[in-house]
C-alpha positions in Angstrom: 0.0 0.0 -0.1 2.7 2.4 0.8 4.5 1.8 -2.3 1.2 2.5 -4.4 0.7 5.6 -2.7 4.8 6.8 -3.0 4.3 5.9 -6.9 0.9 7.8 -7.0 2.8 10.7 -5.3 5.2 10.6 -7.5 3.1 10.5 -10.8 1.2 13.5 -9.3 4.3 15.7 -8.6 5.5 14.7 -12.2 2.3 15.7 -13.8 2.4 19.1 -11.6 5.7 19.6 -12.7 4.8 19.3 -16.3 1.6 21.5 -16.2 3.7 24.2 -14.5 6.6 24.0 -17.5 3.5 24.1 -20.0 2.1 27.0 -18.7 2.9 30.5 -19.9 3.8 33.6 -17.7 1.5 36.1 -16.9 1.2 39.0 -19.0 0.4 42.7 -19.0 -3.3 42.0 -19.1 -3.2 39.9 -15.8 -1.6 43.1 -14.0 -3.7 45.9 -15.4 -7.2 44.8 -13.9 -5.6 45.8 -10.3 -6.2 49.5 -11.3 -9.8 48.7 -10.5 -8.6 49.2 -6.7 -8.3 52.9 -7.4 -12.2 53.0 -8.1 -13.1 54.3 -4.7 -10.7 57.5 -5.1 -12.5 57.8 -8.9 -15.9 57.7 -6.9 -14.9 60.4 -4.4 -13.8 62.5 -7.6 -17.1 62.4 -9.1 -18.9 62.9 -5.8 -16.8 65.9 -5.2 -15.6 64.7 -2.1 -11.9 65.2 -2.9 -10.6 68.8 -2.6 -9.0 70.0 -5.9 -10.7 67.7 -8.1 -9.0 68.5 -11.0 -5.6 67.9 -9.5 -6.8 64.4 -8.3 -8.0 63.6 -11.7 -4.4 64.3 -13.4 -2.9 62.5 -10.6 -5.2 59.2 -11.3 -4.5 59.5 -14.9 -1.0 60.1 -14.4 -0.7 57.1 -12.2 -2.7 54.8 -14.5 -0.3 55.7 -17.1 2.8 55.4 -15.5 1.5 52.0 -14.3 1.0 50.6 -17.6 4.2 51.7 -18.9 6.2 49.9 -16.1 4.1 46.9 -16.6 4.6 46.5 -19.8 8.5 47.5 -19.6 9.0 45.2 -17.0 7.4 42.4 -18.6 9.7 42.7 -21.7 13.4 41.2 -21.1 15.1 43.9 -23.1 13.3 46.9 -22.0 13.4 45.9 -18.2 17.0 46.9 -17.3 16.8 50.2 -19.5 16.7 53.7 -18.1 13.2 54.3 -19.4 11.8 51.6 -17.4 13.5 52.6 -14.3 12.3 56.2 -15.0 8.8 55.3 -15.2 9.0 53.2 -12.1 10.4 56.0 -10.1 7.9 58.7 -11.5 5.5 56.3 -10.2 6.7 56.2 -6.9 7.0 59.9 -6.7 3.4 60.4 -7.8 2.0 57.6 -5.1 3.8 59.4 -2.4 2.0 62.7 -3.8 -1.3 61.5 -3.8 -0.8 59.2 -0.3 0.5 62.2 1.5 -1.9 65.0 0.0 -5.5 62.9 -0.2 -4.6 59.6 2.3 -7.8 57.4 2.8 -8.4 55.2 -0.3 -5.3 56.8 -2.1 -3.0 54.8 -0.2 -4.1 51.8 -2.1 -1.5 53.1 -4.6 1.2 51.7 -2.4 0.2 48.3 -2.8 -0.1 49.1 -6.8 3.5 50.4 -6.7 5.0 47.4 -4.8 3.2 45.1 -7.5 5.0 47.0 -10.2 8.1 47.1 -8.4 8.0 43.1 -8.4 7.7 43.3 -12.1 10.5 45.4 -12.8 13.2 44.6 -9.9 13.9 41.1 -8.7 17.2 41.1 -7.3 18.3 41.9 -3.9 17.1 45.6 -4.2 13.5 44.1 -3.8 13.7 43.5 -0.4 14.7 47.2 0.9 12.4 48.7 -1.4 9.0 46.7 -0.3 10.2 47.5 3.2 10.5 51.1 2.5 7.1 51.1 0.9 5.4 49.4 3.4 6.9 51.3 6.3 5.8 54.6 4.4 2.6 53.4 3.8 1.8 52.2 7.6 3.4 55.8 8.7 1.1 57.7 6.5 -1.9 55.9 7.0 -1.3 55.9 10.9 -0.5 59.8 10.7 -4.1 60.2 8.5 -6.1 57.3 9.8 -5.6 54.4 12.5 -3.5 51.8 13.2 -5.8 49.1 12.0 -5.5 50.8 8.3 -1.6 51.1 9.0 -1.0 47.2 9.4 -3.4 46.5 6.5 -1.7 48.9 4.2 1.5 47.8 5.4 1.0 43.8 5.1 -0.8 44.1 1.3 2.1 46.6 0.2 4.6 43.8 1.2 2.5 40.7 0.2 1.7 42.3 -3.5 5.2 42.8 -4.2 6.9 39.5 -2.8 4.4 37.7 -4.6 4.5 38.8 -7.9 8.3 39.1 -7.8 8.1 34.8 -6.7 5.6 34.1 -9.6 7.8 35.7 -12.3 10.7 34.4 -11.0 9.4 31.0 -11.1 8.4 31.3 -14.5 11.7 32.6 -15.7 13.6 29.5 -14.0 11.3 27.2 -15.8 12.1 28.9 -19.0 16.0 28.7 -18.4 15.5 24.9 -17.1 13.6 24.3 -20.3 15.9 26.0 -22.5 18.9 23.9 -20.7 17.2 20.7 -21.1 16.8 20.9 -24.7 20.6 22.1 -25.0 21.5 19.1 -23.3 19.3 17.2 -25.4 21.3 18.3 -28.4 24.4 18.0 -27.2 23.8 14.7 -26.2 22.5 13.4 -29.6 25.7 15.4 -31.1 27.6 13.7 -29.1 25.9 10.5 -30.0 26.7 11.1 -33.7 30.4 12.0 -33.0 30.8 8.7 -31.4 29.0 6.9 -34.1 31.1 8.6 -36.6 34.6 8.5 -34.7 33.8 4.4 -34.3 33.0 3.9 -37.8 36.3 5.8 -38.8 38.5 3.6 -36.7 36.6 0.6 -38.0 37.5 1.2 -41.7 40.7 3.5 -41.5 42.8 0.7 -40.7 40.7 -1.9 -43.1 40.9 0.6 -46.2 44.7 1.2 -45.7 45.0 -2.6 -46.0 42.6 -2.7 -48.9 44.9 0.0 -50.4 48.5 -1.4 -49.9 47.1 -4.8 -51.1 45.7 -3.4 -54.3 49.2 -1.6 -55.0 50.8 -4.9 -54.4 48.5 -6.8 -56.8 49.8 -4.2 -59.4 53.0 -4.7 -59.2 52.9 -8.4 -58.8 50.8 -9.1 -61.8 53.3 -8.6 -64.6 56.2 -10.9 -63.0 54.3 -13.2 -60.4 50.5 -14.0 -61.2 50.2 -16.5 -58.1 51.5 -13.9 -55.7 49.2 -11.2 -57.3 46.0 -13.7 -57.0 47.0 -14.7 -53.4 47.0 -10.9 -52.5 43.6 -10.4 -54.5 42.4 -13.2 -52.4 43.4 -11.4 -49.0 41.7 -8.1 -50.5 38.3 -10.4 -50.8 38.8 -11.6 -47.5 39.4 -8.0 -46.0 36.4 -6.4 -47.8 34.3 -9.2 -46.9 35.4 -8.9 -43.2 34.9 -4.9 -43.2 31.3 -5.6 -44.7 30.5 -7.7 -41.5 32.0 -5.0 -39.2 29.9 -2.6 -40.8 26.8 -4.1 -40.5 27.3 -4.7 -36.9 28.1 -1.3 -36.3 25.1 0.1 -38.4 22.5 -2.4 -37.0 23.9 -3.3 -33.5 24.4 -6.8 -34.3 27.2 -7.1 -31.6 27.6 -9.4 -28.8 25.8 -7.8 -25.7 24.5 -5.2 -27.8 21.1 -5.0 -25.8 22.8 -4.5 -22.6 25.0 -1.6 -24.2 22.2 0.2 -25.6 20.5 0.0 -22.7 23.3 1.7 -20.8 23.8 4.2 -23.4 20.2 5.0 -23.3 20.3 5.6 -19.8 23.4 7.8 -19.8 21.6 9.7 -23.0 18.6 10.4 -20.7 20.4 11.5 -17.8 22.6 14.1 -19.6 19.2 15.1 -20.8 17.7 15.7 -17.5 15.4 13.0 -17.7 14.8 10.5 -14.9 15.7 7.1 -16.4 13.8 3.8 -15.1 15.4 0.5 -16.6 14.1 -2.9 -16.0 15.2 -6.3 -17.3 13.9 -9.6 -16.6 14.5 -13.3 -18.2 17.1 -15.3 -19.4 19.5 -14.3 -22.0 18.1 -14.0 -25.5 19.7 -14.7 -28.8 22.3 -12.2 -30.7 19.9 -11.4 -33.4 16.9 -10.9 -31.1 19.1 -8.7 -28.6 20.2 -6.9 -31.9 16.8 -5.9 -33.1 15.7 -4.9 -29.4 18.8 -2.9 -29.1 17.7 -0.8 -32.4 14.3 -0.2 -30.8 16.0 1.2 -27.4 18.3 3.3 -29.5 15.4 5.0 -31.9 12.8 4.7 -29.2 15.1 7.2 -26.7 16.7 9.1 -29.4 12.7 10.3 -29.8 12.2 10.5 -26.0 15.1 12.9 -26.1 14.6 15.2 -29.3 10.4 15.4 -29.5 9.0 14.3 -26.3 10.0 17.1 -23.5 9.3 14.2 -21.0 10.7 14.5 -17.5 10.7 10.5 -17.0 11.2 7.7 -19.1 10.9 4.2 -18.3 12.2 1.2 -20.3 11.2 -2.6 -19.5 12.4 -5.8 -21.2 10.4 -8.8 -20.0 10.4 -12.3 -21.5 7.1 -14.3 -21.6 6.5 -17.8 -22.7 7.0 -17.5 -26.4 8.2 -13.9 -26.7 10.0 -10.9 -25.3 8.4 -7.5 -25.1 10.1 -4.2 -25.0 8.3 -1.3 -23.7 9.2 2.3 -23.8 7.2 4.8 -22.0 7.6 8.4 -21.0 5.3 11.4 -19.5 6.1 14.0 -22.2 3.9 15.6 -25.2 3.0 12.8 -26.8 4.7 13.5 -30.1 5.4 10.5 -32.0 4.7 8.8 -35.2 1.4 7.2 -34.8 1.3 6.0 -38.1 4.2 3.4 -37.4 1.6 1.6 -34.9 -0.5 0.9 -37.6 1.7 -1.0 -40.3 3.9 -2.4 -37.2 2.6 -5.9 -37.8 2.6 -5.7 -41.6 6.1 -6.9 -43.7 7.2 -4.4 -46.4 7.6 -6.4 -49.6 11.2 -6.1 -50.6 11.8 -3.3 -48.1 15.0 -2.6 -46.3 14.6 -1.5 -42.6 14.5 2.3 -43.0 15.2 5.3 -40.1 12.5 5.9 -37.7 9.5 4.2 -36.3 8.6 2.7 -39.9 11.8 1.2 -40.4 11.6 -0.1 -36.7 8.2 -1.7 -37.9 9.4 -3.2 -40.8 12.5 -4.8 -39.1 10.4 -6.3 -36.7 7.8 -7.4 -38.9 10.7 -9.1 -41.2 11.7 -11.1 -38.0 8.1 -12.1 -37.0 7.8 -9.6 -34.9 5.6 -6.4 -34.0 5.7 -2.9 -33.1 2.7 -0.7 -31.5 2.9 3.1 -30.7 0.3 5.2 -29.1 -0.6 7.8 -26.2 0.2 7.0 -22.4 -2.9 8.0 -20.7 -3.4 11.6 -20.7 0.4 12.6 -21.1 3.1 10.9 -22.9 4.1 8.1 -25.6 4.1 4.4 -25.5 6.3 2.2 -27.7 6.1 -1.5 -27.5 8.0 -3.8 -29.5 7.3 -7.7 -29.2 9.5 -10.7 -30.9 9.3 -14.2 -30.8 11.9 -16.0 -28.7 12.7 -19.0 -31.2 16.6 -18.3 -31.7 15.8 -17.8 -35.5 14.7 -14.2 -35.7 16.8 -13.0 -38.3 16.0 -12.6 -41.9 18.9 -14.7 -43.4 21.6 -12.6 -42.2 23.2 -14.5 -39.7 23.5 -17.5 -42.4 25.1 -15.1 -44.6 27.6 -14.2 -42.1 28.2 -17.8 -41.5 28.6 -18.1 -45.2 31.3 -15.4 -45.2 33.1 -16.6 -42.1 33.3 -20.0 -43.8 34.8 -18.1 -46.7 37.1 -16.0 -44.4 38.5 -19.3 -43.0 40.0 -20.1 -46.5 42.7 -18.0 -46.0 43.6 -20.2 -42.6 47.4 -19.8 -41.6 47.8 -16.2 -42.5 46.0 -13.0 -41.6 44.5 -11.1 -44.4 45.2 -7.8 -42.4 48.6 -8.4 -42.2 50.6 -6.0 -44.9 54.0 -6.8 -43.7 54.5 -9.1 -46.5 53.4 -6.9 -49.1 55.5 -4.0 -48.2 58.4 -6.8 -48.7 57.1 -8.1 -51.9 
């Protein structure tokens, strides 16, 4: 029961955090309605209860104009640090003191509005002293012109309006920075993975191609005077080419021993680097190499989609073996972006097709091996990718037999290493 409660609380917290991240910060229209706090002052002006009503009307009009200017400038990141924005805030403060000292009463509500505008413009250490100054001034003026109760209410309202406004806007700024940082980390992680793959491919082919070039030069030199030696070098070129073809296929499709475990570790590392909580579970006995290779490809493609497109905070990867099949499920709590069409064609083989990229390519690969791929939403938020493969040790499309044939041909040159170029250089 406690475990279920903890999981429910974690899911609720994750959903709340996701909702906060999707919300947009409040705009000027959210702060302008607070000017209705001056309705009482306007009514007093209309009824003639305020001395020098024309001066009070000018003061209200100027206050509303400066307040709107300060709010619009303070919510614009480019205009907030400018002198014009600070000048409008200073003018608003001077007008607030003048109206409050001159008229008191309901005019003291200008201080909470001044505090709110200050919370929009100033979000640094200077905010605290400014709000305390406003609150103390409002309390002193209220106590002087009114009573102690009004002084406490106005002073408390002045402090809280500025603090709450600054806290909310700072929270949205922090969320925006975290979102930008996570996107940058995800982009960097993808670039690092591409760089790693290109580096591995370079290391894989660099020496092999050098050997092919050297032996081809040897064939050209030996052919006019020693045909048998030239044919031997040509056979070595063929063996090296077949070996390179096998290694390239292994590098591209992940057909290396322990590829699923390797891809799970890389997926966890990629998700952690992207700021996504990774939960990886695996159960069951060891799988055939071909099955592990296909599932490793699914892990790579699925996790790449999570990092690049989902905007998720959590991703779960589960590999479990049932009676006659193994299932791989990848679930995230992101925005549900994915290729829904892949799920429709997941169980259909593509005639004459070679596995392409993306979810469609995964569906074709799995269908050719007798498996299936399902994609779709995971609840209200998130995306779910589920792959199933039969566990019979023969999930390939003939590639393993081809590899065995190539290995048998490679063993024709038993007793010498075709990658050895020492004999070529001395020939």
